[in-house]
N, C-alpha and C positions, 0 to 999 in steps of 0.2 A: 328872241322872245322879249316881251315887254318887261322891263326891269323895275317898274314901279311896284312897291310892296303894298302900299295903302293908297286908296283914292277916296276922297271925301266928296259927297254929293249932296245936293239940296232938292233936286226934282227928278224923280224917276222917269217922268214922261219926256223931259226936254234936255237934260244934261247930256253933253257929248264929250267923250274922252278919247277920241281918235287923235293920234299924234300928227296926222296930216291935216293942215289947214290951208285954205286958199280962197280966193274969191270965185264963186261958181259962175259959169256962163249963164246968161239969161235965155231961157228956153221959150221962144215965142212961136207964132203960127207958121213960121218958115222952116221949123225943124222937121227933118224928114224921118218920121217914125217908121214908115213902111219899107223904105229901102228897096224899091222895086226895079231899079235900073239893072241892066245886065252886069255892069261893073261892080255895083254894090252887092249883088247876089254872089258874084265870084269872090269878093272880099269876105263876105259872110262865111262862105265855105272854107276859104283859105285860112282865115284867122281862127275859126272855131275848130275845124276838124284837123287841119294839117299842122298849124303852129301851136295853138294853145292847149288842146286837149292832152297831147303827150306830156307837155310841161306840167299840166294840172295833176296828172296821175303821179308823176315823180314827186311833185311838191307835196301832195297829200301823203304819199308813202314814206318819203325820206324825212321831211320836216316834222310831220305830225303823226306818222305811222297810223293814218286814219283807217278805221274799221267802220263799215256801214252795216247796220243791223236792221232788217225789215224791208230790204229793197224788193223782196218778192211780192210785197203788198201792192206794188205799182204795176206788176206785170199784167194783170187783167185789164188794165186801162191803157194799154198800148194803142196809140192812134186816137185817143180821146183827150179832149182838153181837161186839164186838172190844174188846181192851184195848190202850191206848197208854201206853208208858212214856217219860218225858222227863227231861231234866236240869233241875235246880232252880237257876236263876241270876237270877231277877227276882222281887221281892216282889209287885208288882202285875201285872207282865207275864205271869207264869206262870199266874196265876189267870184272866186275861182272854184272852190270845192263843191259848190252846189251842182255844178255840171256833172259830177260823178253819180249823183243820185238817180238820174233818169237815163243815163247813157245806155244805148246809142241815140236816144231821143235828144234833140236839141232843146235847151231851156231858154226862156226869155225871163229877164229879171228887172224889176223896178228898182231904179237906182237914184241916188241924189245927184244933181248936176255936178257936184264936186268931183265925182268920179271921172268926168270928162277931162279934168285938169291933172290927173295923176301922170307923172312923167312916164313916157313911152306907152304904158298900158292904156292911158286915157284915150289915145287916138283910136284904140281898137275896141273900146267899149261898145259902140253901136253895132259893130260887126259881130261882137260876141253875144249879142242879144240884149244889151242894156237899154232900158226904156227910161230915160231921165224924167223926173217929175216936172210937169209944165209950170210956167210962170204966168201965163195969161189965158183968157178964155178960148182963143183960137187954138192955142197949143193943147189945151185940155181936151178940146173936142177931138183933135187928131190923136191924142194919147189914148183916149177911151176907144176910139175906132181901132187903133192898133191892137189894144188888149183884146177887144171883142173878136177881131179877125184872127189873132194868134190862137185864142182858145177855140174858136169855131173850126179852125183848121186842124185841131187835135194836138196842139202843142202844150207843154207844161209851162206855167207861169210861176215864178218864185218871188215871194214877198217876205221882207223882214219887217214885221209890223211894229217892232219896238222902235224902228226908225233911226235910233242913235246907237253908236258903237260903245260898248262897255267891254274892253278887252278881258278875256278869261272869266267873265262873270258867270257864276254857277247857278244863279236863279233865273227866273223869268220875270221881267219887269211888266207892269201893267201896260196895256196898249189899247188904243181906241178901235172901234169896229169899222172905221171908214173903208178900209181896203177889202172888207168882206162883201162889199156891194158887187164886186165882179162875179164871184161864184153864185151869189143870190140872183143877180140879174140874168145870168146865162144858165143857171141851174146845172152847174158842173160840180163834180166831186172835189173834196178838199182833203189834203193830207197835211200833217205837221212833221217837222223834223227838228231834233234838238241835238246840238253838239255838246257833248259832255267831256269832262277832263278826268283822266285816270292816272294814278301814280305809276311810275316806271322805276325799275331797279337801277338802271345804269345811265339814265339821262335826266338832266334837270328839266327839260321841256316835257310836259305831260303828254300822254297819248290821247288822241282825239277819237272818241267813239260817237258815231252819229246814229241816232235811233229814229226810225220812220214809223209813224202810226197813221191809221186811217183805213178806209175812207170815212169822211164825215159828209153828210148830205144836207144841203140847205132845205128848209121847209118849203113846201109848195103852196101852202095856204097861209093866209095872214099878210100883214103889211111887210114890204121890203125892209123898212126900218127895224121892225121887231125881229124879222128873220135874220138879218145880219148880226144883230146883238146876240141872238140865241146861238148862232154858228160861232161867233167870236168866243162866247163863254165856254162852249164845248172844247174848242181848240185850245184856249188858254188853260183850261183845267188839265187837259192831257199833257200839254207842254210842261206845266209845273210838276206833274207827276214824273215825267221822263227826266227832268233836270235834277231830280234827287239822286240820280245814279252817278253823278260826279263824286269822286272821293278825294279830291285835292283842291285847295284854294290857292291859286297862284297870286292873286291880288285880292286884298281884303277891301270891301267897299263899306264905308261907314257914313251914315247920314250925319250932317254937320250938327244938327240940333242934339243928336245923341252924344256926339263927341264932346259937346259943351256941357252936357248934363252931368 
């Protein structure tokens, strides 16, 4: 568990507090987002179903005693493309535990290229459904195509719109509406999930309770720019409401200007 008691921040949109730092790889037009070769398809299955998912279940139950509330809301959308937005509070946990939300359906997740450099696990990120954020126009075109294909095929896409990791943070930070263009463009339903932290009697590490809410539907009329803002606002409001169910603060976050006041 993160042993920091207090973290001082200046910018809720851009401050990053992950303890893992590295130089990310450059994602250009040669990056293979589709992974259509027979070998890569086999590796997708092997890494996701055979190797990682059993580990994820044990990790969630043993380390966090994770409980998922509201998973039944996803059942009517089996076989349909959906987008799930969650809060970003665990470096490793967010990458892994989101796979439990839609199981047995495979998720795809937008990740920072840093994830490709994580020891051991980084090599498996593409096979586990990780779609790294592109660095040039050619890669961005392939990135969008992959997202559109995965959603059109009926797969869930997971996004952490806060973008930066704040370990054990119990609020919801403001986030931009950029990532909401995917459900708006394809007119697919949206869900949100919030990881909350609960006190336990016999362990220092809090229990993780994940709440799922939705669906939220993008507007069909009006401009895409306005519609993605409206969708973002609805999701953000619900996430803020769910976040209030945490009852323990492992790390206290203080804005620097407040601490100097």
